C-alpha positions in Angstrom: -30.1 -36.8 -83.9 -29.2 -39.9 -85.6 -31.3 -42.2 -83.3 -34.2 -44.4 -84.0 -36.7 -42.0 -82.3 -35.4 -39.1 -84.6 -35.7 -41.1 -87.7 -39.2 -42.4 -86.8 -40.4 -38.9 -86.1 -38.7 -37.3 -89.1 -40.2 -40.0 -91.4 -43.6 -39.5 -89.9 -43.3 -35.6 -90.2 -42.2 -36.0 -93.9 -45.3 -38.3 -94.5 -47.4 -35.7 -93.1 -45.8 -33.0 -95.2 -46.7 -35.1 -98.2 -50.3 -35.9 -97.1 -50.8 -31.8 -96.9 -49.3 -31.3 -100.1 -51.4 -33.8 -101.7 -54.3 -31.7 -100.3 -55.4 -33.1 -96.8 -56.3 -30.1 -94.9 -53.7 -28.4 -92.6 -51.8 -31.6 -91.7 -48.6 -30.3 -93.0 -48.6 -27.8 -90.0 -48.1 -30.8 -87.9 -44.5 -31.2 -89.3 -42.4 -28.6 -87.5 -44.1 -29.3 -84.2 -43.4 -33.1 -84.5 -39.6 -32.5 -85.4 -39.5 -30.0 -82.4 -39.9 -33.0 -80.2 -36.6 -34.4 -81.2 -34.5 -31.1 -82.4 -34.6 -27.3 -82.1 -37.6 -26.0 -84.2 -35.4 -23.6 -86.0 -33.2 -26.4 -87.1 -36.4 -28.5 -87.8 -37.8 -25.7 -90.1 -34.4 -25.6 -92.1 -34.2 -29.4 -92.2 -37.8 -29.7 -93.6 -37.9 -26.8 -96.0 -36.2 -29.1 -98.8 -38.5 -32.0 -97.9 -41.5 -29.4 -98.6 -40.2 -28.5 -101.9 -39.8 -32.1 -102.8 -43.3 -32.7 -101.8 -44.3 -29.5 -103.7 -42.9 -31.2 -106.8 -45.2 -34.3 -106.3 -48.1 -31.8 -105.4 -47.5 -29.7 -108.6 -47.8 -32.8 -110.7 -50.9 -34.2 -109.1 -52.6 -30.8 -109.3 -51.1 -29.6 -112.5 -54.5 -28.6 -114.1 -56.6 -28.1 -111.0 -56.1 -24.7 -109.7 -57.6 -21.0 -109.6 -55.3 -18.9 -111.9 -56.5 -15.6 -110.5 -55.9 -16.5 -106.9 -52.5 -17.7 -107.8 -51.7 -14.6 -109.6 -52.6 -12.4 -106.7 -50.6 -14.6 -104.2 -47.6 -14.7 -106.5 -47.4 -11.0 -106.3 -48.2 -10.6 -102.7 -46.4 -13.6 -100.9 -42.8 -12.5 -101.8 -43.5 -8.9 -100.3 -44.3 -10.7 -97.0 -41.2 -12.9 -97.2 -38.9 -9.9 -97.9 -40.5 -8.1 -94.9 -40.0 -11.0 -92.7 -36.3 -11.4 -93.8 -35.7 -7.7 -93.4 -37.3 -7.6 -90.0 -36.0 -11.0 -88.7 -33.7 -9.5 -86.3 -36.4 -7.4 -84.6 -39.7 -9.3 -84.8 -40.8 -11.3 -81.9 -41.9 -14.9 -83.4 -44.0 -15.3 -80.2 -46.1 -12.3 -80.7 -46.5 -12.8 -84.5 -47.5 -16.4 -83.7 -50.1 -15.2 -81.1 -51.6 -12.7 -83.7 -51.9 -15.2 -86.4 -53.7 -17.5 -83.9 -56.0 -15.0 -82.8 -56.8 -14.1 -86.5 -57.4 -17.7 -87.4 -59.4 -18.5 -84.4 -61.9 -15.6 -84.8 -62.2 -16.3 -88.6 -63.0 -20.1 -87.9 -65.5 -19.4 -85.0 -67.3 -17.1 -87.4 -67.5 -19.6 -90.3 -68.7 -22.2 -87.7 -71.3 -20.1 -86.1 -72.5 -17.9 -88.6 -71.8 -18.7 -92.1 -72.0 -22.0 -94.2 -68.9 -24.1 -94.7 -69.1 -23.5 -98.5 -70.7 -20.7 -100.5 -71.2 -19.6 -104.0 -68.0 -18.8 -106.2 -66.7 -15.3 -105.7 -64.5 -13.5 -107.8 -61.1 -13.0 -106.1 -60.4 -9.3 -105.2 -56.8 -7.9 -105.6 -57.0 -5.5 -102.6 -57.9 -8.2 -100.0 -55.8 -10.7 -101.8 -52.5 -8.5 -101.7 -53.1 -7.8 -97.9 -53.7 -11.4 -96.9 -51.0 -12.6 -99.3 -48.5 -10.5 -97.9 -49.3 -11.6 -94.3 -49.1 -15.3 -95.7 -45.6 -14.7 -96.9 -44.5 -13.0 -93.8 -46.1 -15.6 -91.4 -44.7 -18.4 -93.6 -41.3 -17.0 -93.2 -41.3 -16.0 -89.5 -43.3 -18.7 -87.9 -44.2 -21.3 -90.5 -48.0 -20.5 -90.1 -48.8 -19.2 -93.6 -51.7 -21.4 -94.1 -53.9 -19.6 -91.5 -53.9 -16.0 -93.2 -54.2 -17.9 -96.7 -57.4 -19.8 -95.6 -58.9 -16.3 -94.2 -58.6 -15.1 -97.7 -59.3 -18.4 -99.9 -62.0 -20.3 -97.9 -64.9 -17.4 -98.6 -64.1 -17.6 -102.2 -66.2 -20.8 -102.6 -63.8 -22.9 -104.7 -64.6 -26.6 -105.0 -62.5 -28.9 -103.1 -60.1 -30.0 -105.8 -59.5 -26.5 -107.1 -59.0 -25.3 -103.4 -56.7 -28.1 -102.8 -54.6 -27.5 -106.1 -54.5 -23.8 -105.5 -53.0 -23.9 -102.0 -50.5 -26.7 -103.2 -49.1 -24.6 -106.1 -49.1 -21.4 -104.0 -47.1 -22.7 -101.2 -44.8 -24.7 -103.6 -44.1 -21.2 -105.1 -43.3 -19.4 -101.7 -41.2 -22.3 -100.4 -38.9 -21.7 -103.2 -38.8 -18.2 -102.7 -37.7 -18.8 -99.1 -34.8 -20.7 -99.9 -32.6 -17.6 -100.4 -33.4 -15.8 -97.3 -33.3 -19.1 -95.3 -29.8 -19.7 -96.7 -28.6 -16.2 -95.8 -29.9 -16.5 -92.4 -27.9 -20.0 -91.9 -31.0 -22.3 -91.6 -29.9 -24.5 -94.3 -26.7 -26.7 -94.2 -25.1 -29.6 -96.0 -25.8 -31.9 -93.0 -29.6 -30.8 -93.4 -29.6 -31.5 -97.0 -28.1 -34.9 -96.5 -30.9 -35.9 -94.0 -33.6 -34.2 -96.1 -32.7 -36.4 -99.0 -33.8 -39.5 -97.0 -36.9 -38.0 -95.9 -38.1 -36.9 -99.5 -39.3 -40.6 -100.2 -42.0 -40.7 -97.3 -43.0 -37.1 -98.2 -43.6 -37.9 -102.0 -45.5 -41.1 -101.2 -47.6 -39.0 -98.7 -48.4 -36.7 -101.6 -50.2 -39.2 -103.7 -51.9 -40.9 -100.6 -53.2 -37.5 -99.7 -54.3 -36.7 -103.5 -56.3 -40.1 -103.3 -58.0 -39.1 -100.0 -59.1 -35.8 -101.2 -60.5 -37.1 -104.3 -62.8 -39.6 -102.3 -63.8 -37.1 -99.5 -67.1 -35.6 -99.5 -66.9 -32.0 -100.2 -68.7 -30.7 -97.2 -66.6 -33.0 -95.1 -63.5 -31.5 -96.6 -64.3 -27.9 -95.8 -65.6 -28.8 -92.4 -62.3 -30.3 -91.7 -60.5 -27.4 -92.6 -62.6 -25.1 -90.5 -62.1 -27.3 -87.4 -58.6 -27.8 -88.0 -57.9 -24.3 -88.7 -59.6 -23.5 -85.1 -57.5 -26.1 -83.3 -54.4 -25.0 -85.1 -55.0 -21.6 -84.3 -55.4 -22.3 -80.6 -52.2 -24.2 -80.6 -50.5 -21.2 -82.3 -51.7 -19.0 -79.5 -50.6 -21.4 -76.9 -46.9 -21.7 -78.6 -46.7 -18.0 -79.0 -47.1 -17.4 -75.3 -44.5 -20.1 -74.7 -42.1 -18.1 -77.0 -42.5 -14.8 -75.3 
C-alpha cells in the first residue's frame, strides 16, 4: 500500500474529492472506486473519510454564504436518522442489495428528467415530508454504500435552485453528514491510526481540488451544469447497479 501506484491513485482520488466538494457534479463518487483498484473498498472508505472532511472544510469556506437554509434544515434533521439506521443494521443489511436499489432509483429519476422534464425549473419551496424521506435515505446510503448523492439529488434537483446555491447546499449538507459518520465508522473499526497518517498526506491535493472545482463551477454555464449532473447521475446509477450485483 506504499508503492508509487498506490500514491498516484490515492492523490488522484483525493483531488477528485476536492473537485466534488468545490461543486463539480458527481465526481466525488469516483474516489472510493479509484481507491478500490489498489486496496479494499472498506479500507478505502475509512481512509478517505478524513480526506472528505478536510475537503469539506475548504468547501464550507468557499460556499459560506451560498446555500439554501431550508433545504439544509431538513437534511440536518433527516440525514443522521439514516446514518443511525445504517449503523444499527450494519450486521444485517446486504450492501449489494442496497446499492442496486439506489442505482435503480437514480437511473429512473435521471431518465425521467432527461425524457420528460427540463433540466432546470422555477424555484420550488422545499417540503418537509419528502425531504425527511429522501434525507433519511441519503444518510442511510451514505453510511452503507457511500452513494448518498443519488437520493439527495432526487430530492434537490426538482427544487430549481441556481447552480451556485445547489453546489453550496450539497457541499454543506455532506460536510455535516461526514462529521456525523465519524463516530459510527470508528465504532465499526473503519478508522485507524495508520489510515489517519496516510489521510493527512492526501488532504493537500483534496483542498487544492476544492478551489479548482469552485472556479470551474463559477464559469460553467448553468444549463450545462445541471445537464452534467443529470447525465452523471444516470451513469453513476448504472455503475451502482453493476457494483451491487458484483457484491451479492
